[in-house]
C-alpha distance (Angstrom), angle and dihedral (degrees) to the residues before:
residue distance angle dihedral
X1 . . .
X2 3.78 . .
X3 3.79 118.3 .
X4 3.80 99.0 -144.0
X5 3.76 92.2 -175.0
X6 3.81 89.7 62.3
X7 3.82 90.9 46.9
X8 3.82 93.7 50.0
X9 3.82 93.3 45.5
X10 3.82 90.5 48.7
X11 3.80 90.2 48.7
X12 3.82 92.0 49.2
X13 3.80 92.1 48.2
X14 3.81 90.5 50.8
X15 3.80 91.6 46.7
X16 3.80 95.9 49.8
X17 3.80 93.4 43.9
X18 3.80 89.2 45.4
X19 3.80 90.3 57.4
X20 3.79 90.5 52.6
X21 3.79 88.8 41.4
X22 3.80 90.3 65.5
X23 3.81 85.3 87.2
X24 3.83 87.0 68.6
X25 3.83 104.5 37.7
X26 3.78 113.8 -146.1
X27 3.79 96.8 0.4
X28 3.80 92.7 57.3
X29 3.81 93.2 52.8
X30 3.80 91.8 44.4
X31 3.80 91.2 53.4
X32 3.80 91.3 45.3
X33 3.81 92.0 53.4
X34 3.79 92.2 47.5
X35 3.80 94.1 48.6
X36 3.82 93.2 44.3
X37 3.80 91.6 50.2
X38 3.79 91.1 47.2
X39 3.81 91.4 51.7
X40 3.81 91.6 49.6
X41 3.80 92.2 48.5
X42 3.78 94.1 45.3
X43 3.80 93.3 48.3
X44 3.79 91.5 48.9
X45 3.81 92.6 44.7
X46 3.77 119.6 174.4
X47 3.79 100.5 121.1
X48 3.77 139.2 -80.0
X49 3.82 102.0 -33.5
X50 3.78 96.8 42.9
X51 3.81 92.0 46.8
X52 3.81 90.4 47.9
X53 3.82 91.4 51.9
X54 3.81 95.1 49.2
X55 3.81 93.1 44.7
X56 3.80 89.2 49.1
X57 3.80 92.1 52.8
X58 3.82 93.2 46.7
X59 3.81 92.0 50.2
X60 3.79 94.3 44.7
X61 3.79 91.1 49.7
X62 3.80 89.2 52.7
X63 3.79 91.7 50.5
X64 3.79 93.2 48.2
X65 3.81 93.3 49.3
X66 3.82 90.8 46.4
X67 3.79 91.5 50.9
X68 3.79 91.8 48.9
X69 3.80 91.4 51.0
X70 3.80 91.4 51.5
X71 3.82 90.9 48.0
X72 3.81 90.3 49.8
X73 3.81 92.5 52.6
X74 3.81 92.6 48.2
X75 3.81 91.4 46.0
X76 3.81 92.4 51.2
X77 3.80 91.2 47.3
X78 3.81 90.6 51.7
X79 3.81 92.0 46.4
X80 3.80 91.8 55.1
X81 3.82 91.2 52.9
X82 3.79 94.6 57.4
X83 3.82 128.1 -131.2
X84 3.81 95.4 -26.2
X85 3.78 90.8 48.5
X86 3.79 89.6 48.7
X87 3.79 91.1 55.0
X88 3.80 91.8 47.2
X89 3.79 93.5 47.2
X90 3.81 90.1 47.1
X91 3.79 90.9 55.1
X92 3.80 91.0 44.5
X93 3.78 89.0 48.9
X94 3.80 91.5 68.1
X95 3.79 90.8 55.6
X96 3.77 91.2 45.0
X97 3.80 90.1 51.4
X98 3.81 90.3 55.3
X99 3.81 91.6 48.6
X100 3.83 91.6 46.6
X101 3.81 91.0 52.3
X102 3.81 90.6 49.9
X103 3.82 92.3 47.6
X104 3.82 90.5 48.2
X105 3.79 90.6 51.8
X106 3.81 93.4 49.4
X107 3.81 92.7 45.6
X108 3.79 91.5 47.7
X109 3.80 94.1 49.6
X110 3.81 95.8 48.1
X111 3.80 91.8 44.8
X112 3.80 91.2 47.8
X113 3.80 92.0 54.0
X114 3.80 91.4 48.9
X115 3.83 89.8 44.9
X116 3.80 90.3 54.0
X117 3.79 89.5 54.2
X118 3.81 90.1 48.5
X119 3.79 91.2 49.5
X120 3.79 91.6 50.8
X121 3.80 91.0 51.0
X122 3.82 90.6 52.8
X123 3.84 105.0 36.5
X124 3.82 99.0 151.4
X125 3.78 103.9 43.6
X126 3.82 108.2 156.2
X127 3.76 120.2 -122.2
X128 3.81 124.0 -123.7
X129 3.80 93.5 -86.3
X130 3.80 89.8 61.7
X131 3.82 93.3 -122.4
X132 3.80 91.9 119.5
X133 3.76 128.6 -171.3
X134 3.77 134.5 95.5
X135 3.78 101.1 -79.6
X136 3.80 101.1 50.0
X137 3.80 97.2 93.4
């Protein structure tokens, strides 16, 4: 069962650190994705597979939101330039979609690996009922 709280917290950590990571392009976003995935995996606990899954979701969510923001900026820029700008931004949108999918994949993979490490470091995190253990979900 997916712990959406862990996924959202991991996503928010990656987003906030990614904003600060703009000072170090590339490296800052890589570190943000790794730390966000680790947080998601650690919060979810339950071992390697569960941590991997939650880190993957946190990273993919970050990539999807980032791609949508880029598409929004390009769409608004095209809208302000009139019909010709709309056609140009529509053509550019296809390329941006391909880049956004690639970025989402990279962010999801790096976050999933870090999430797996977080899950391994917290294998027996109790669930909300306080029963604890690996097989209570």
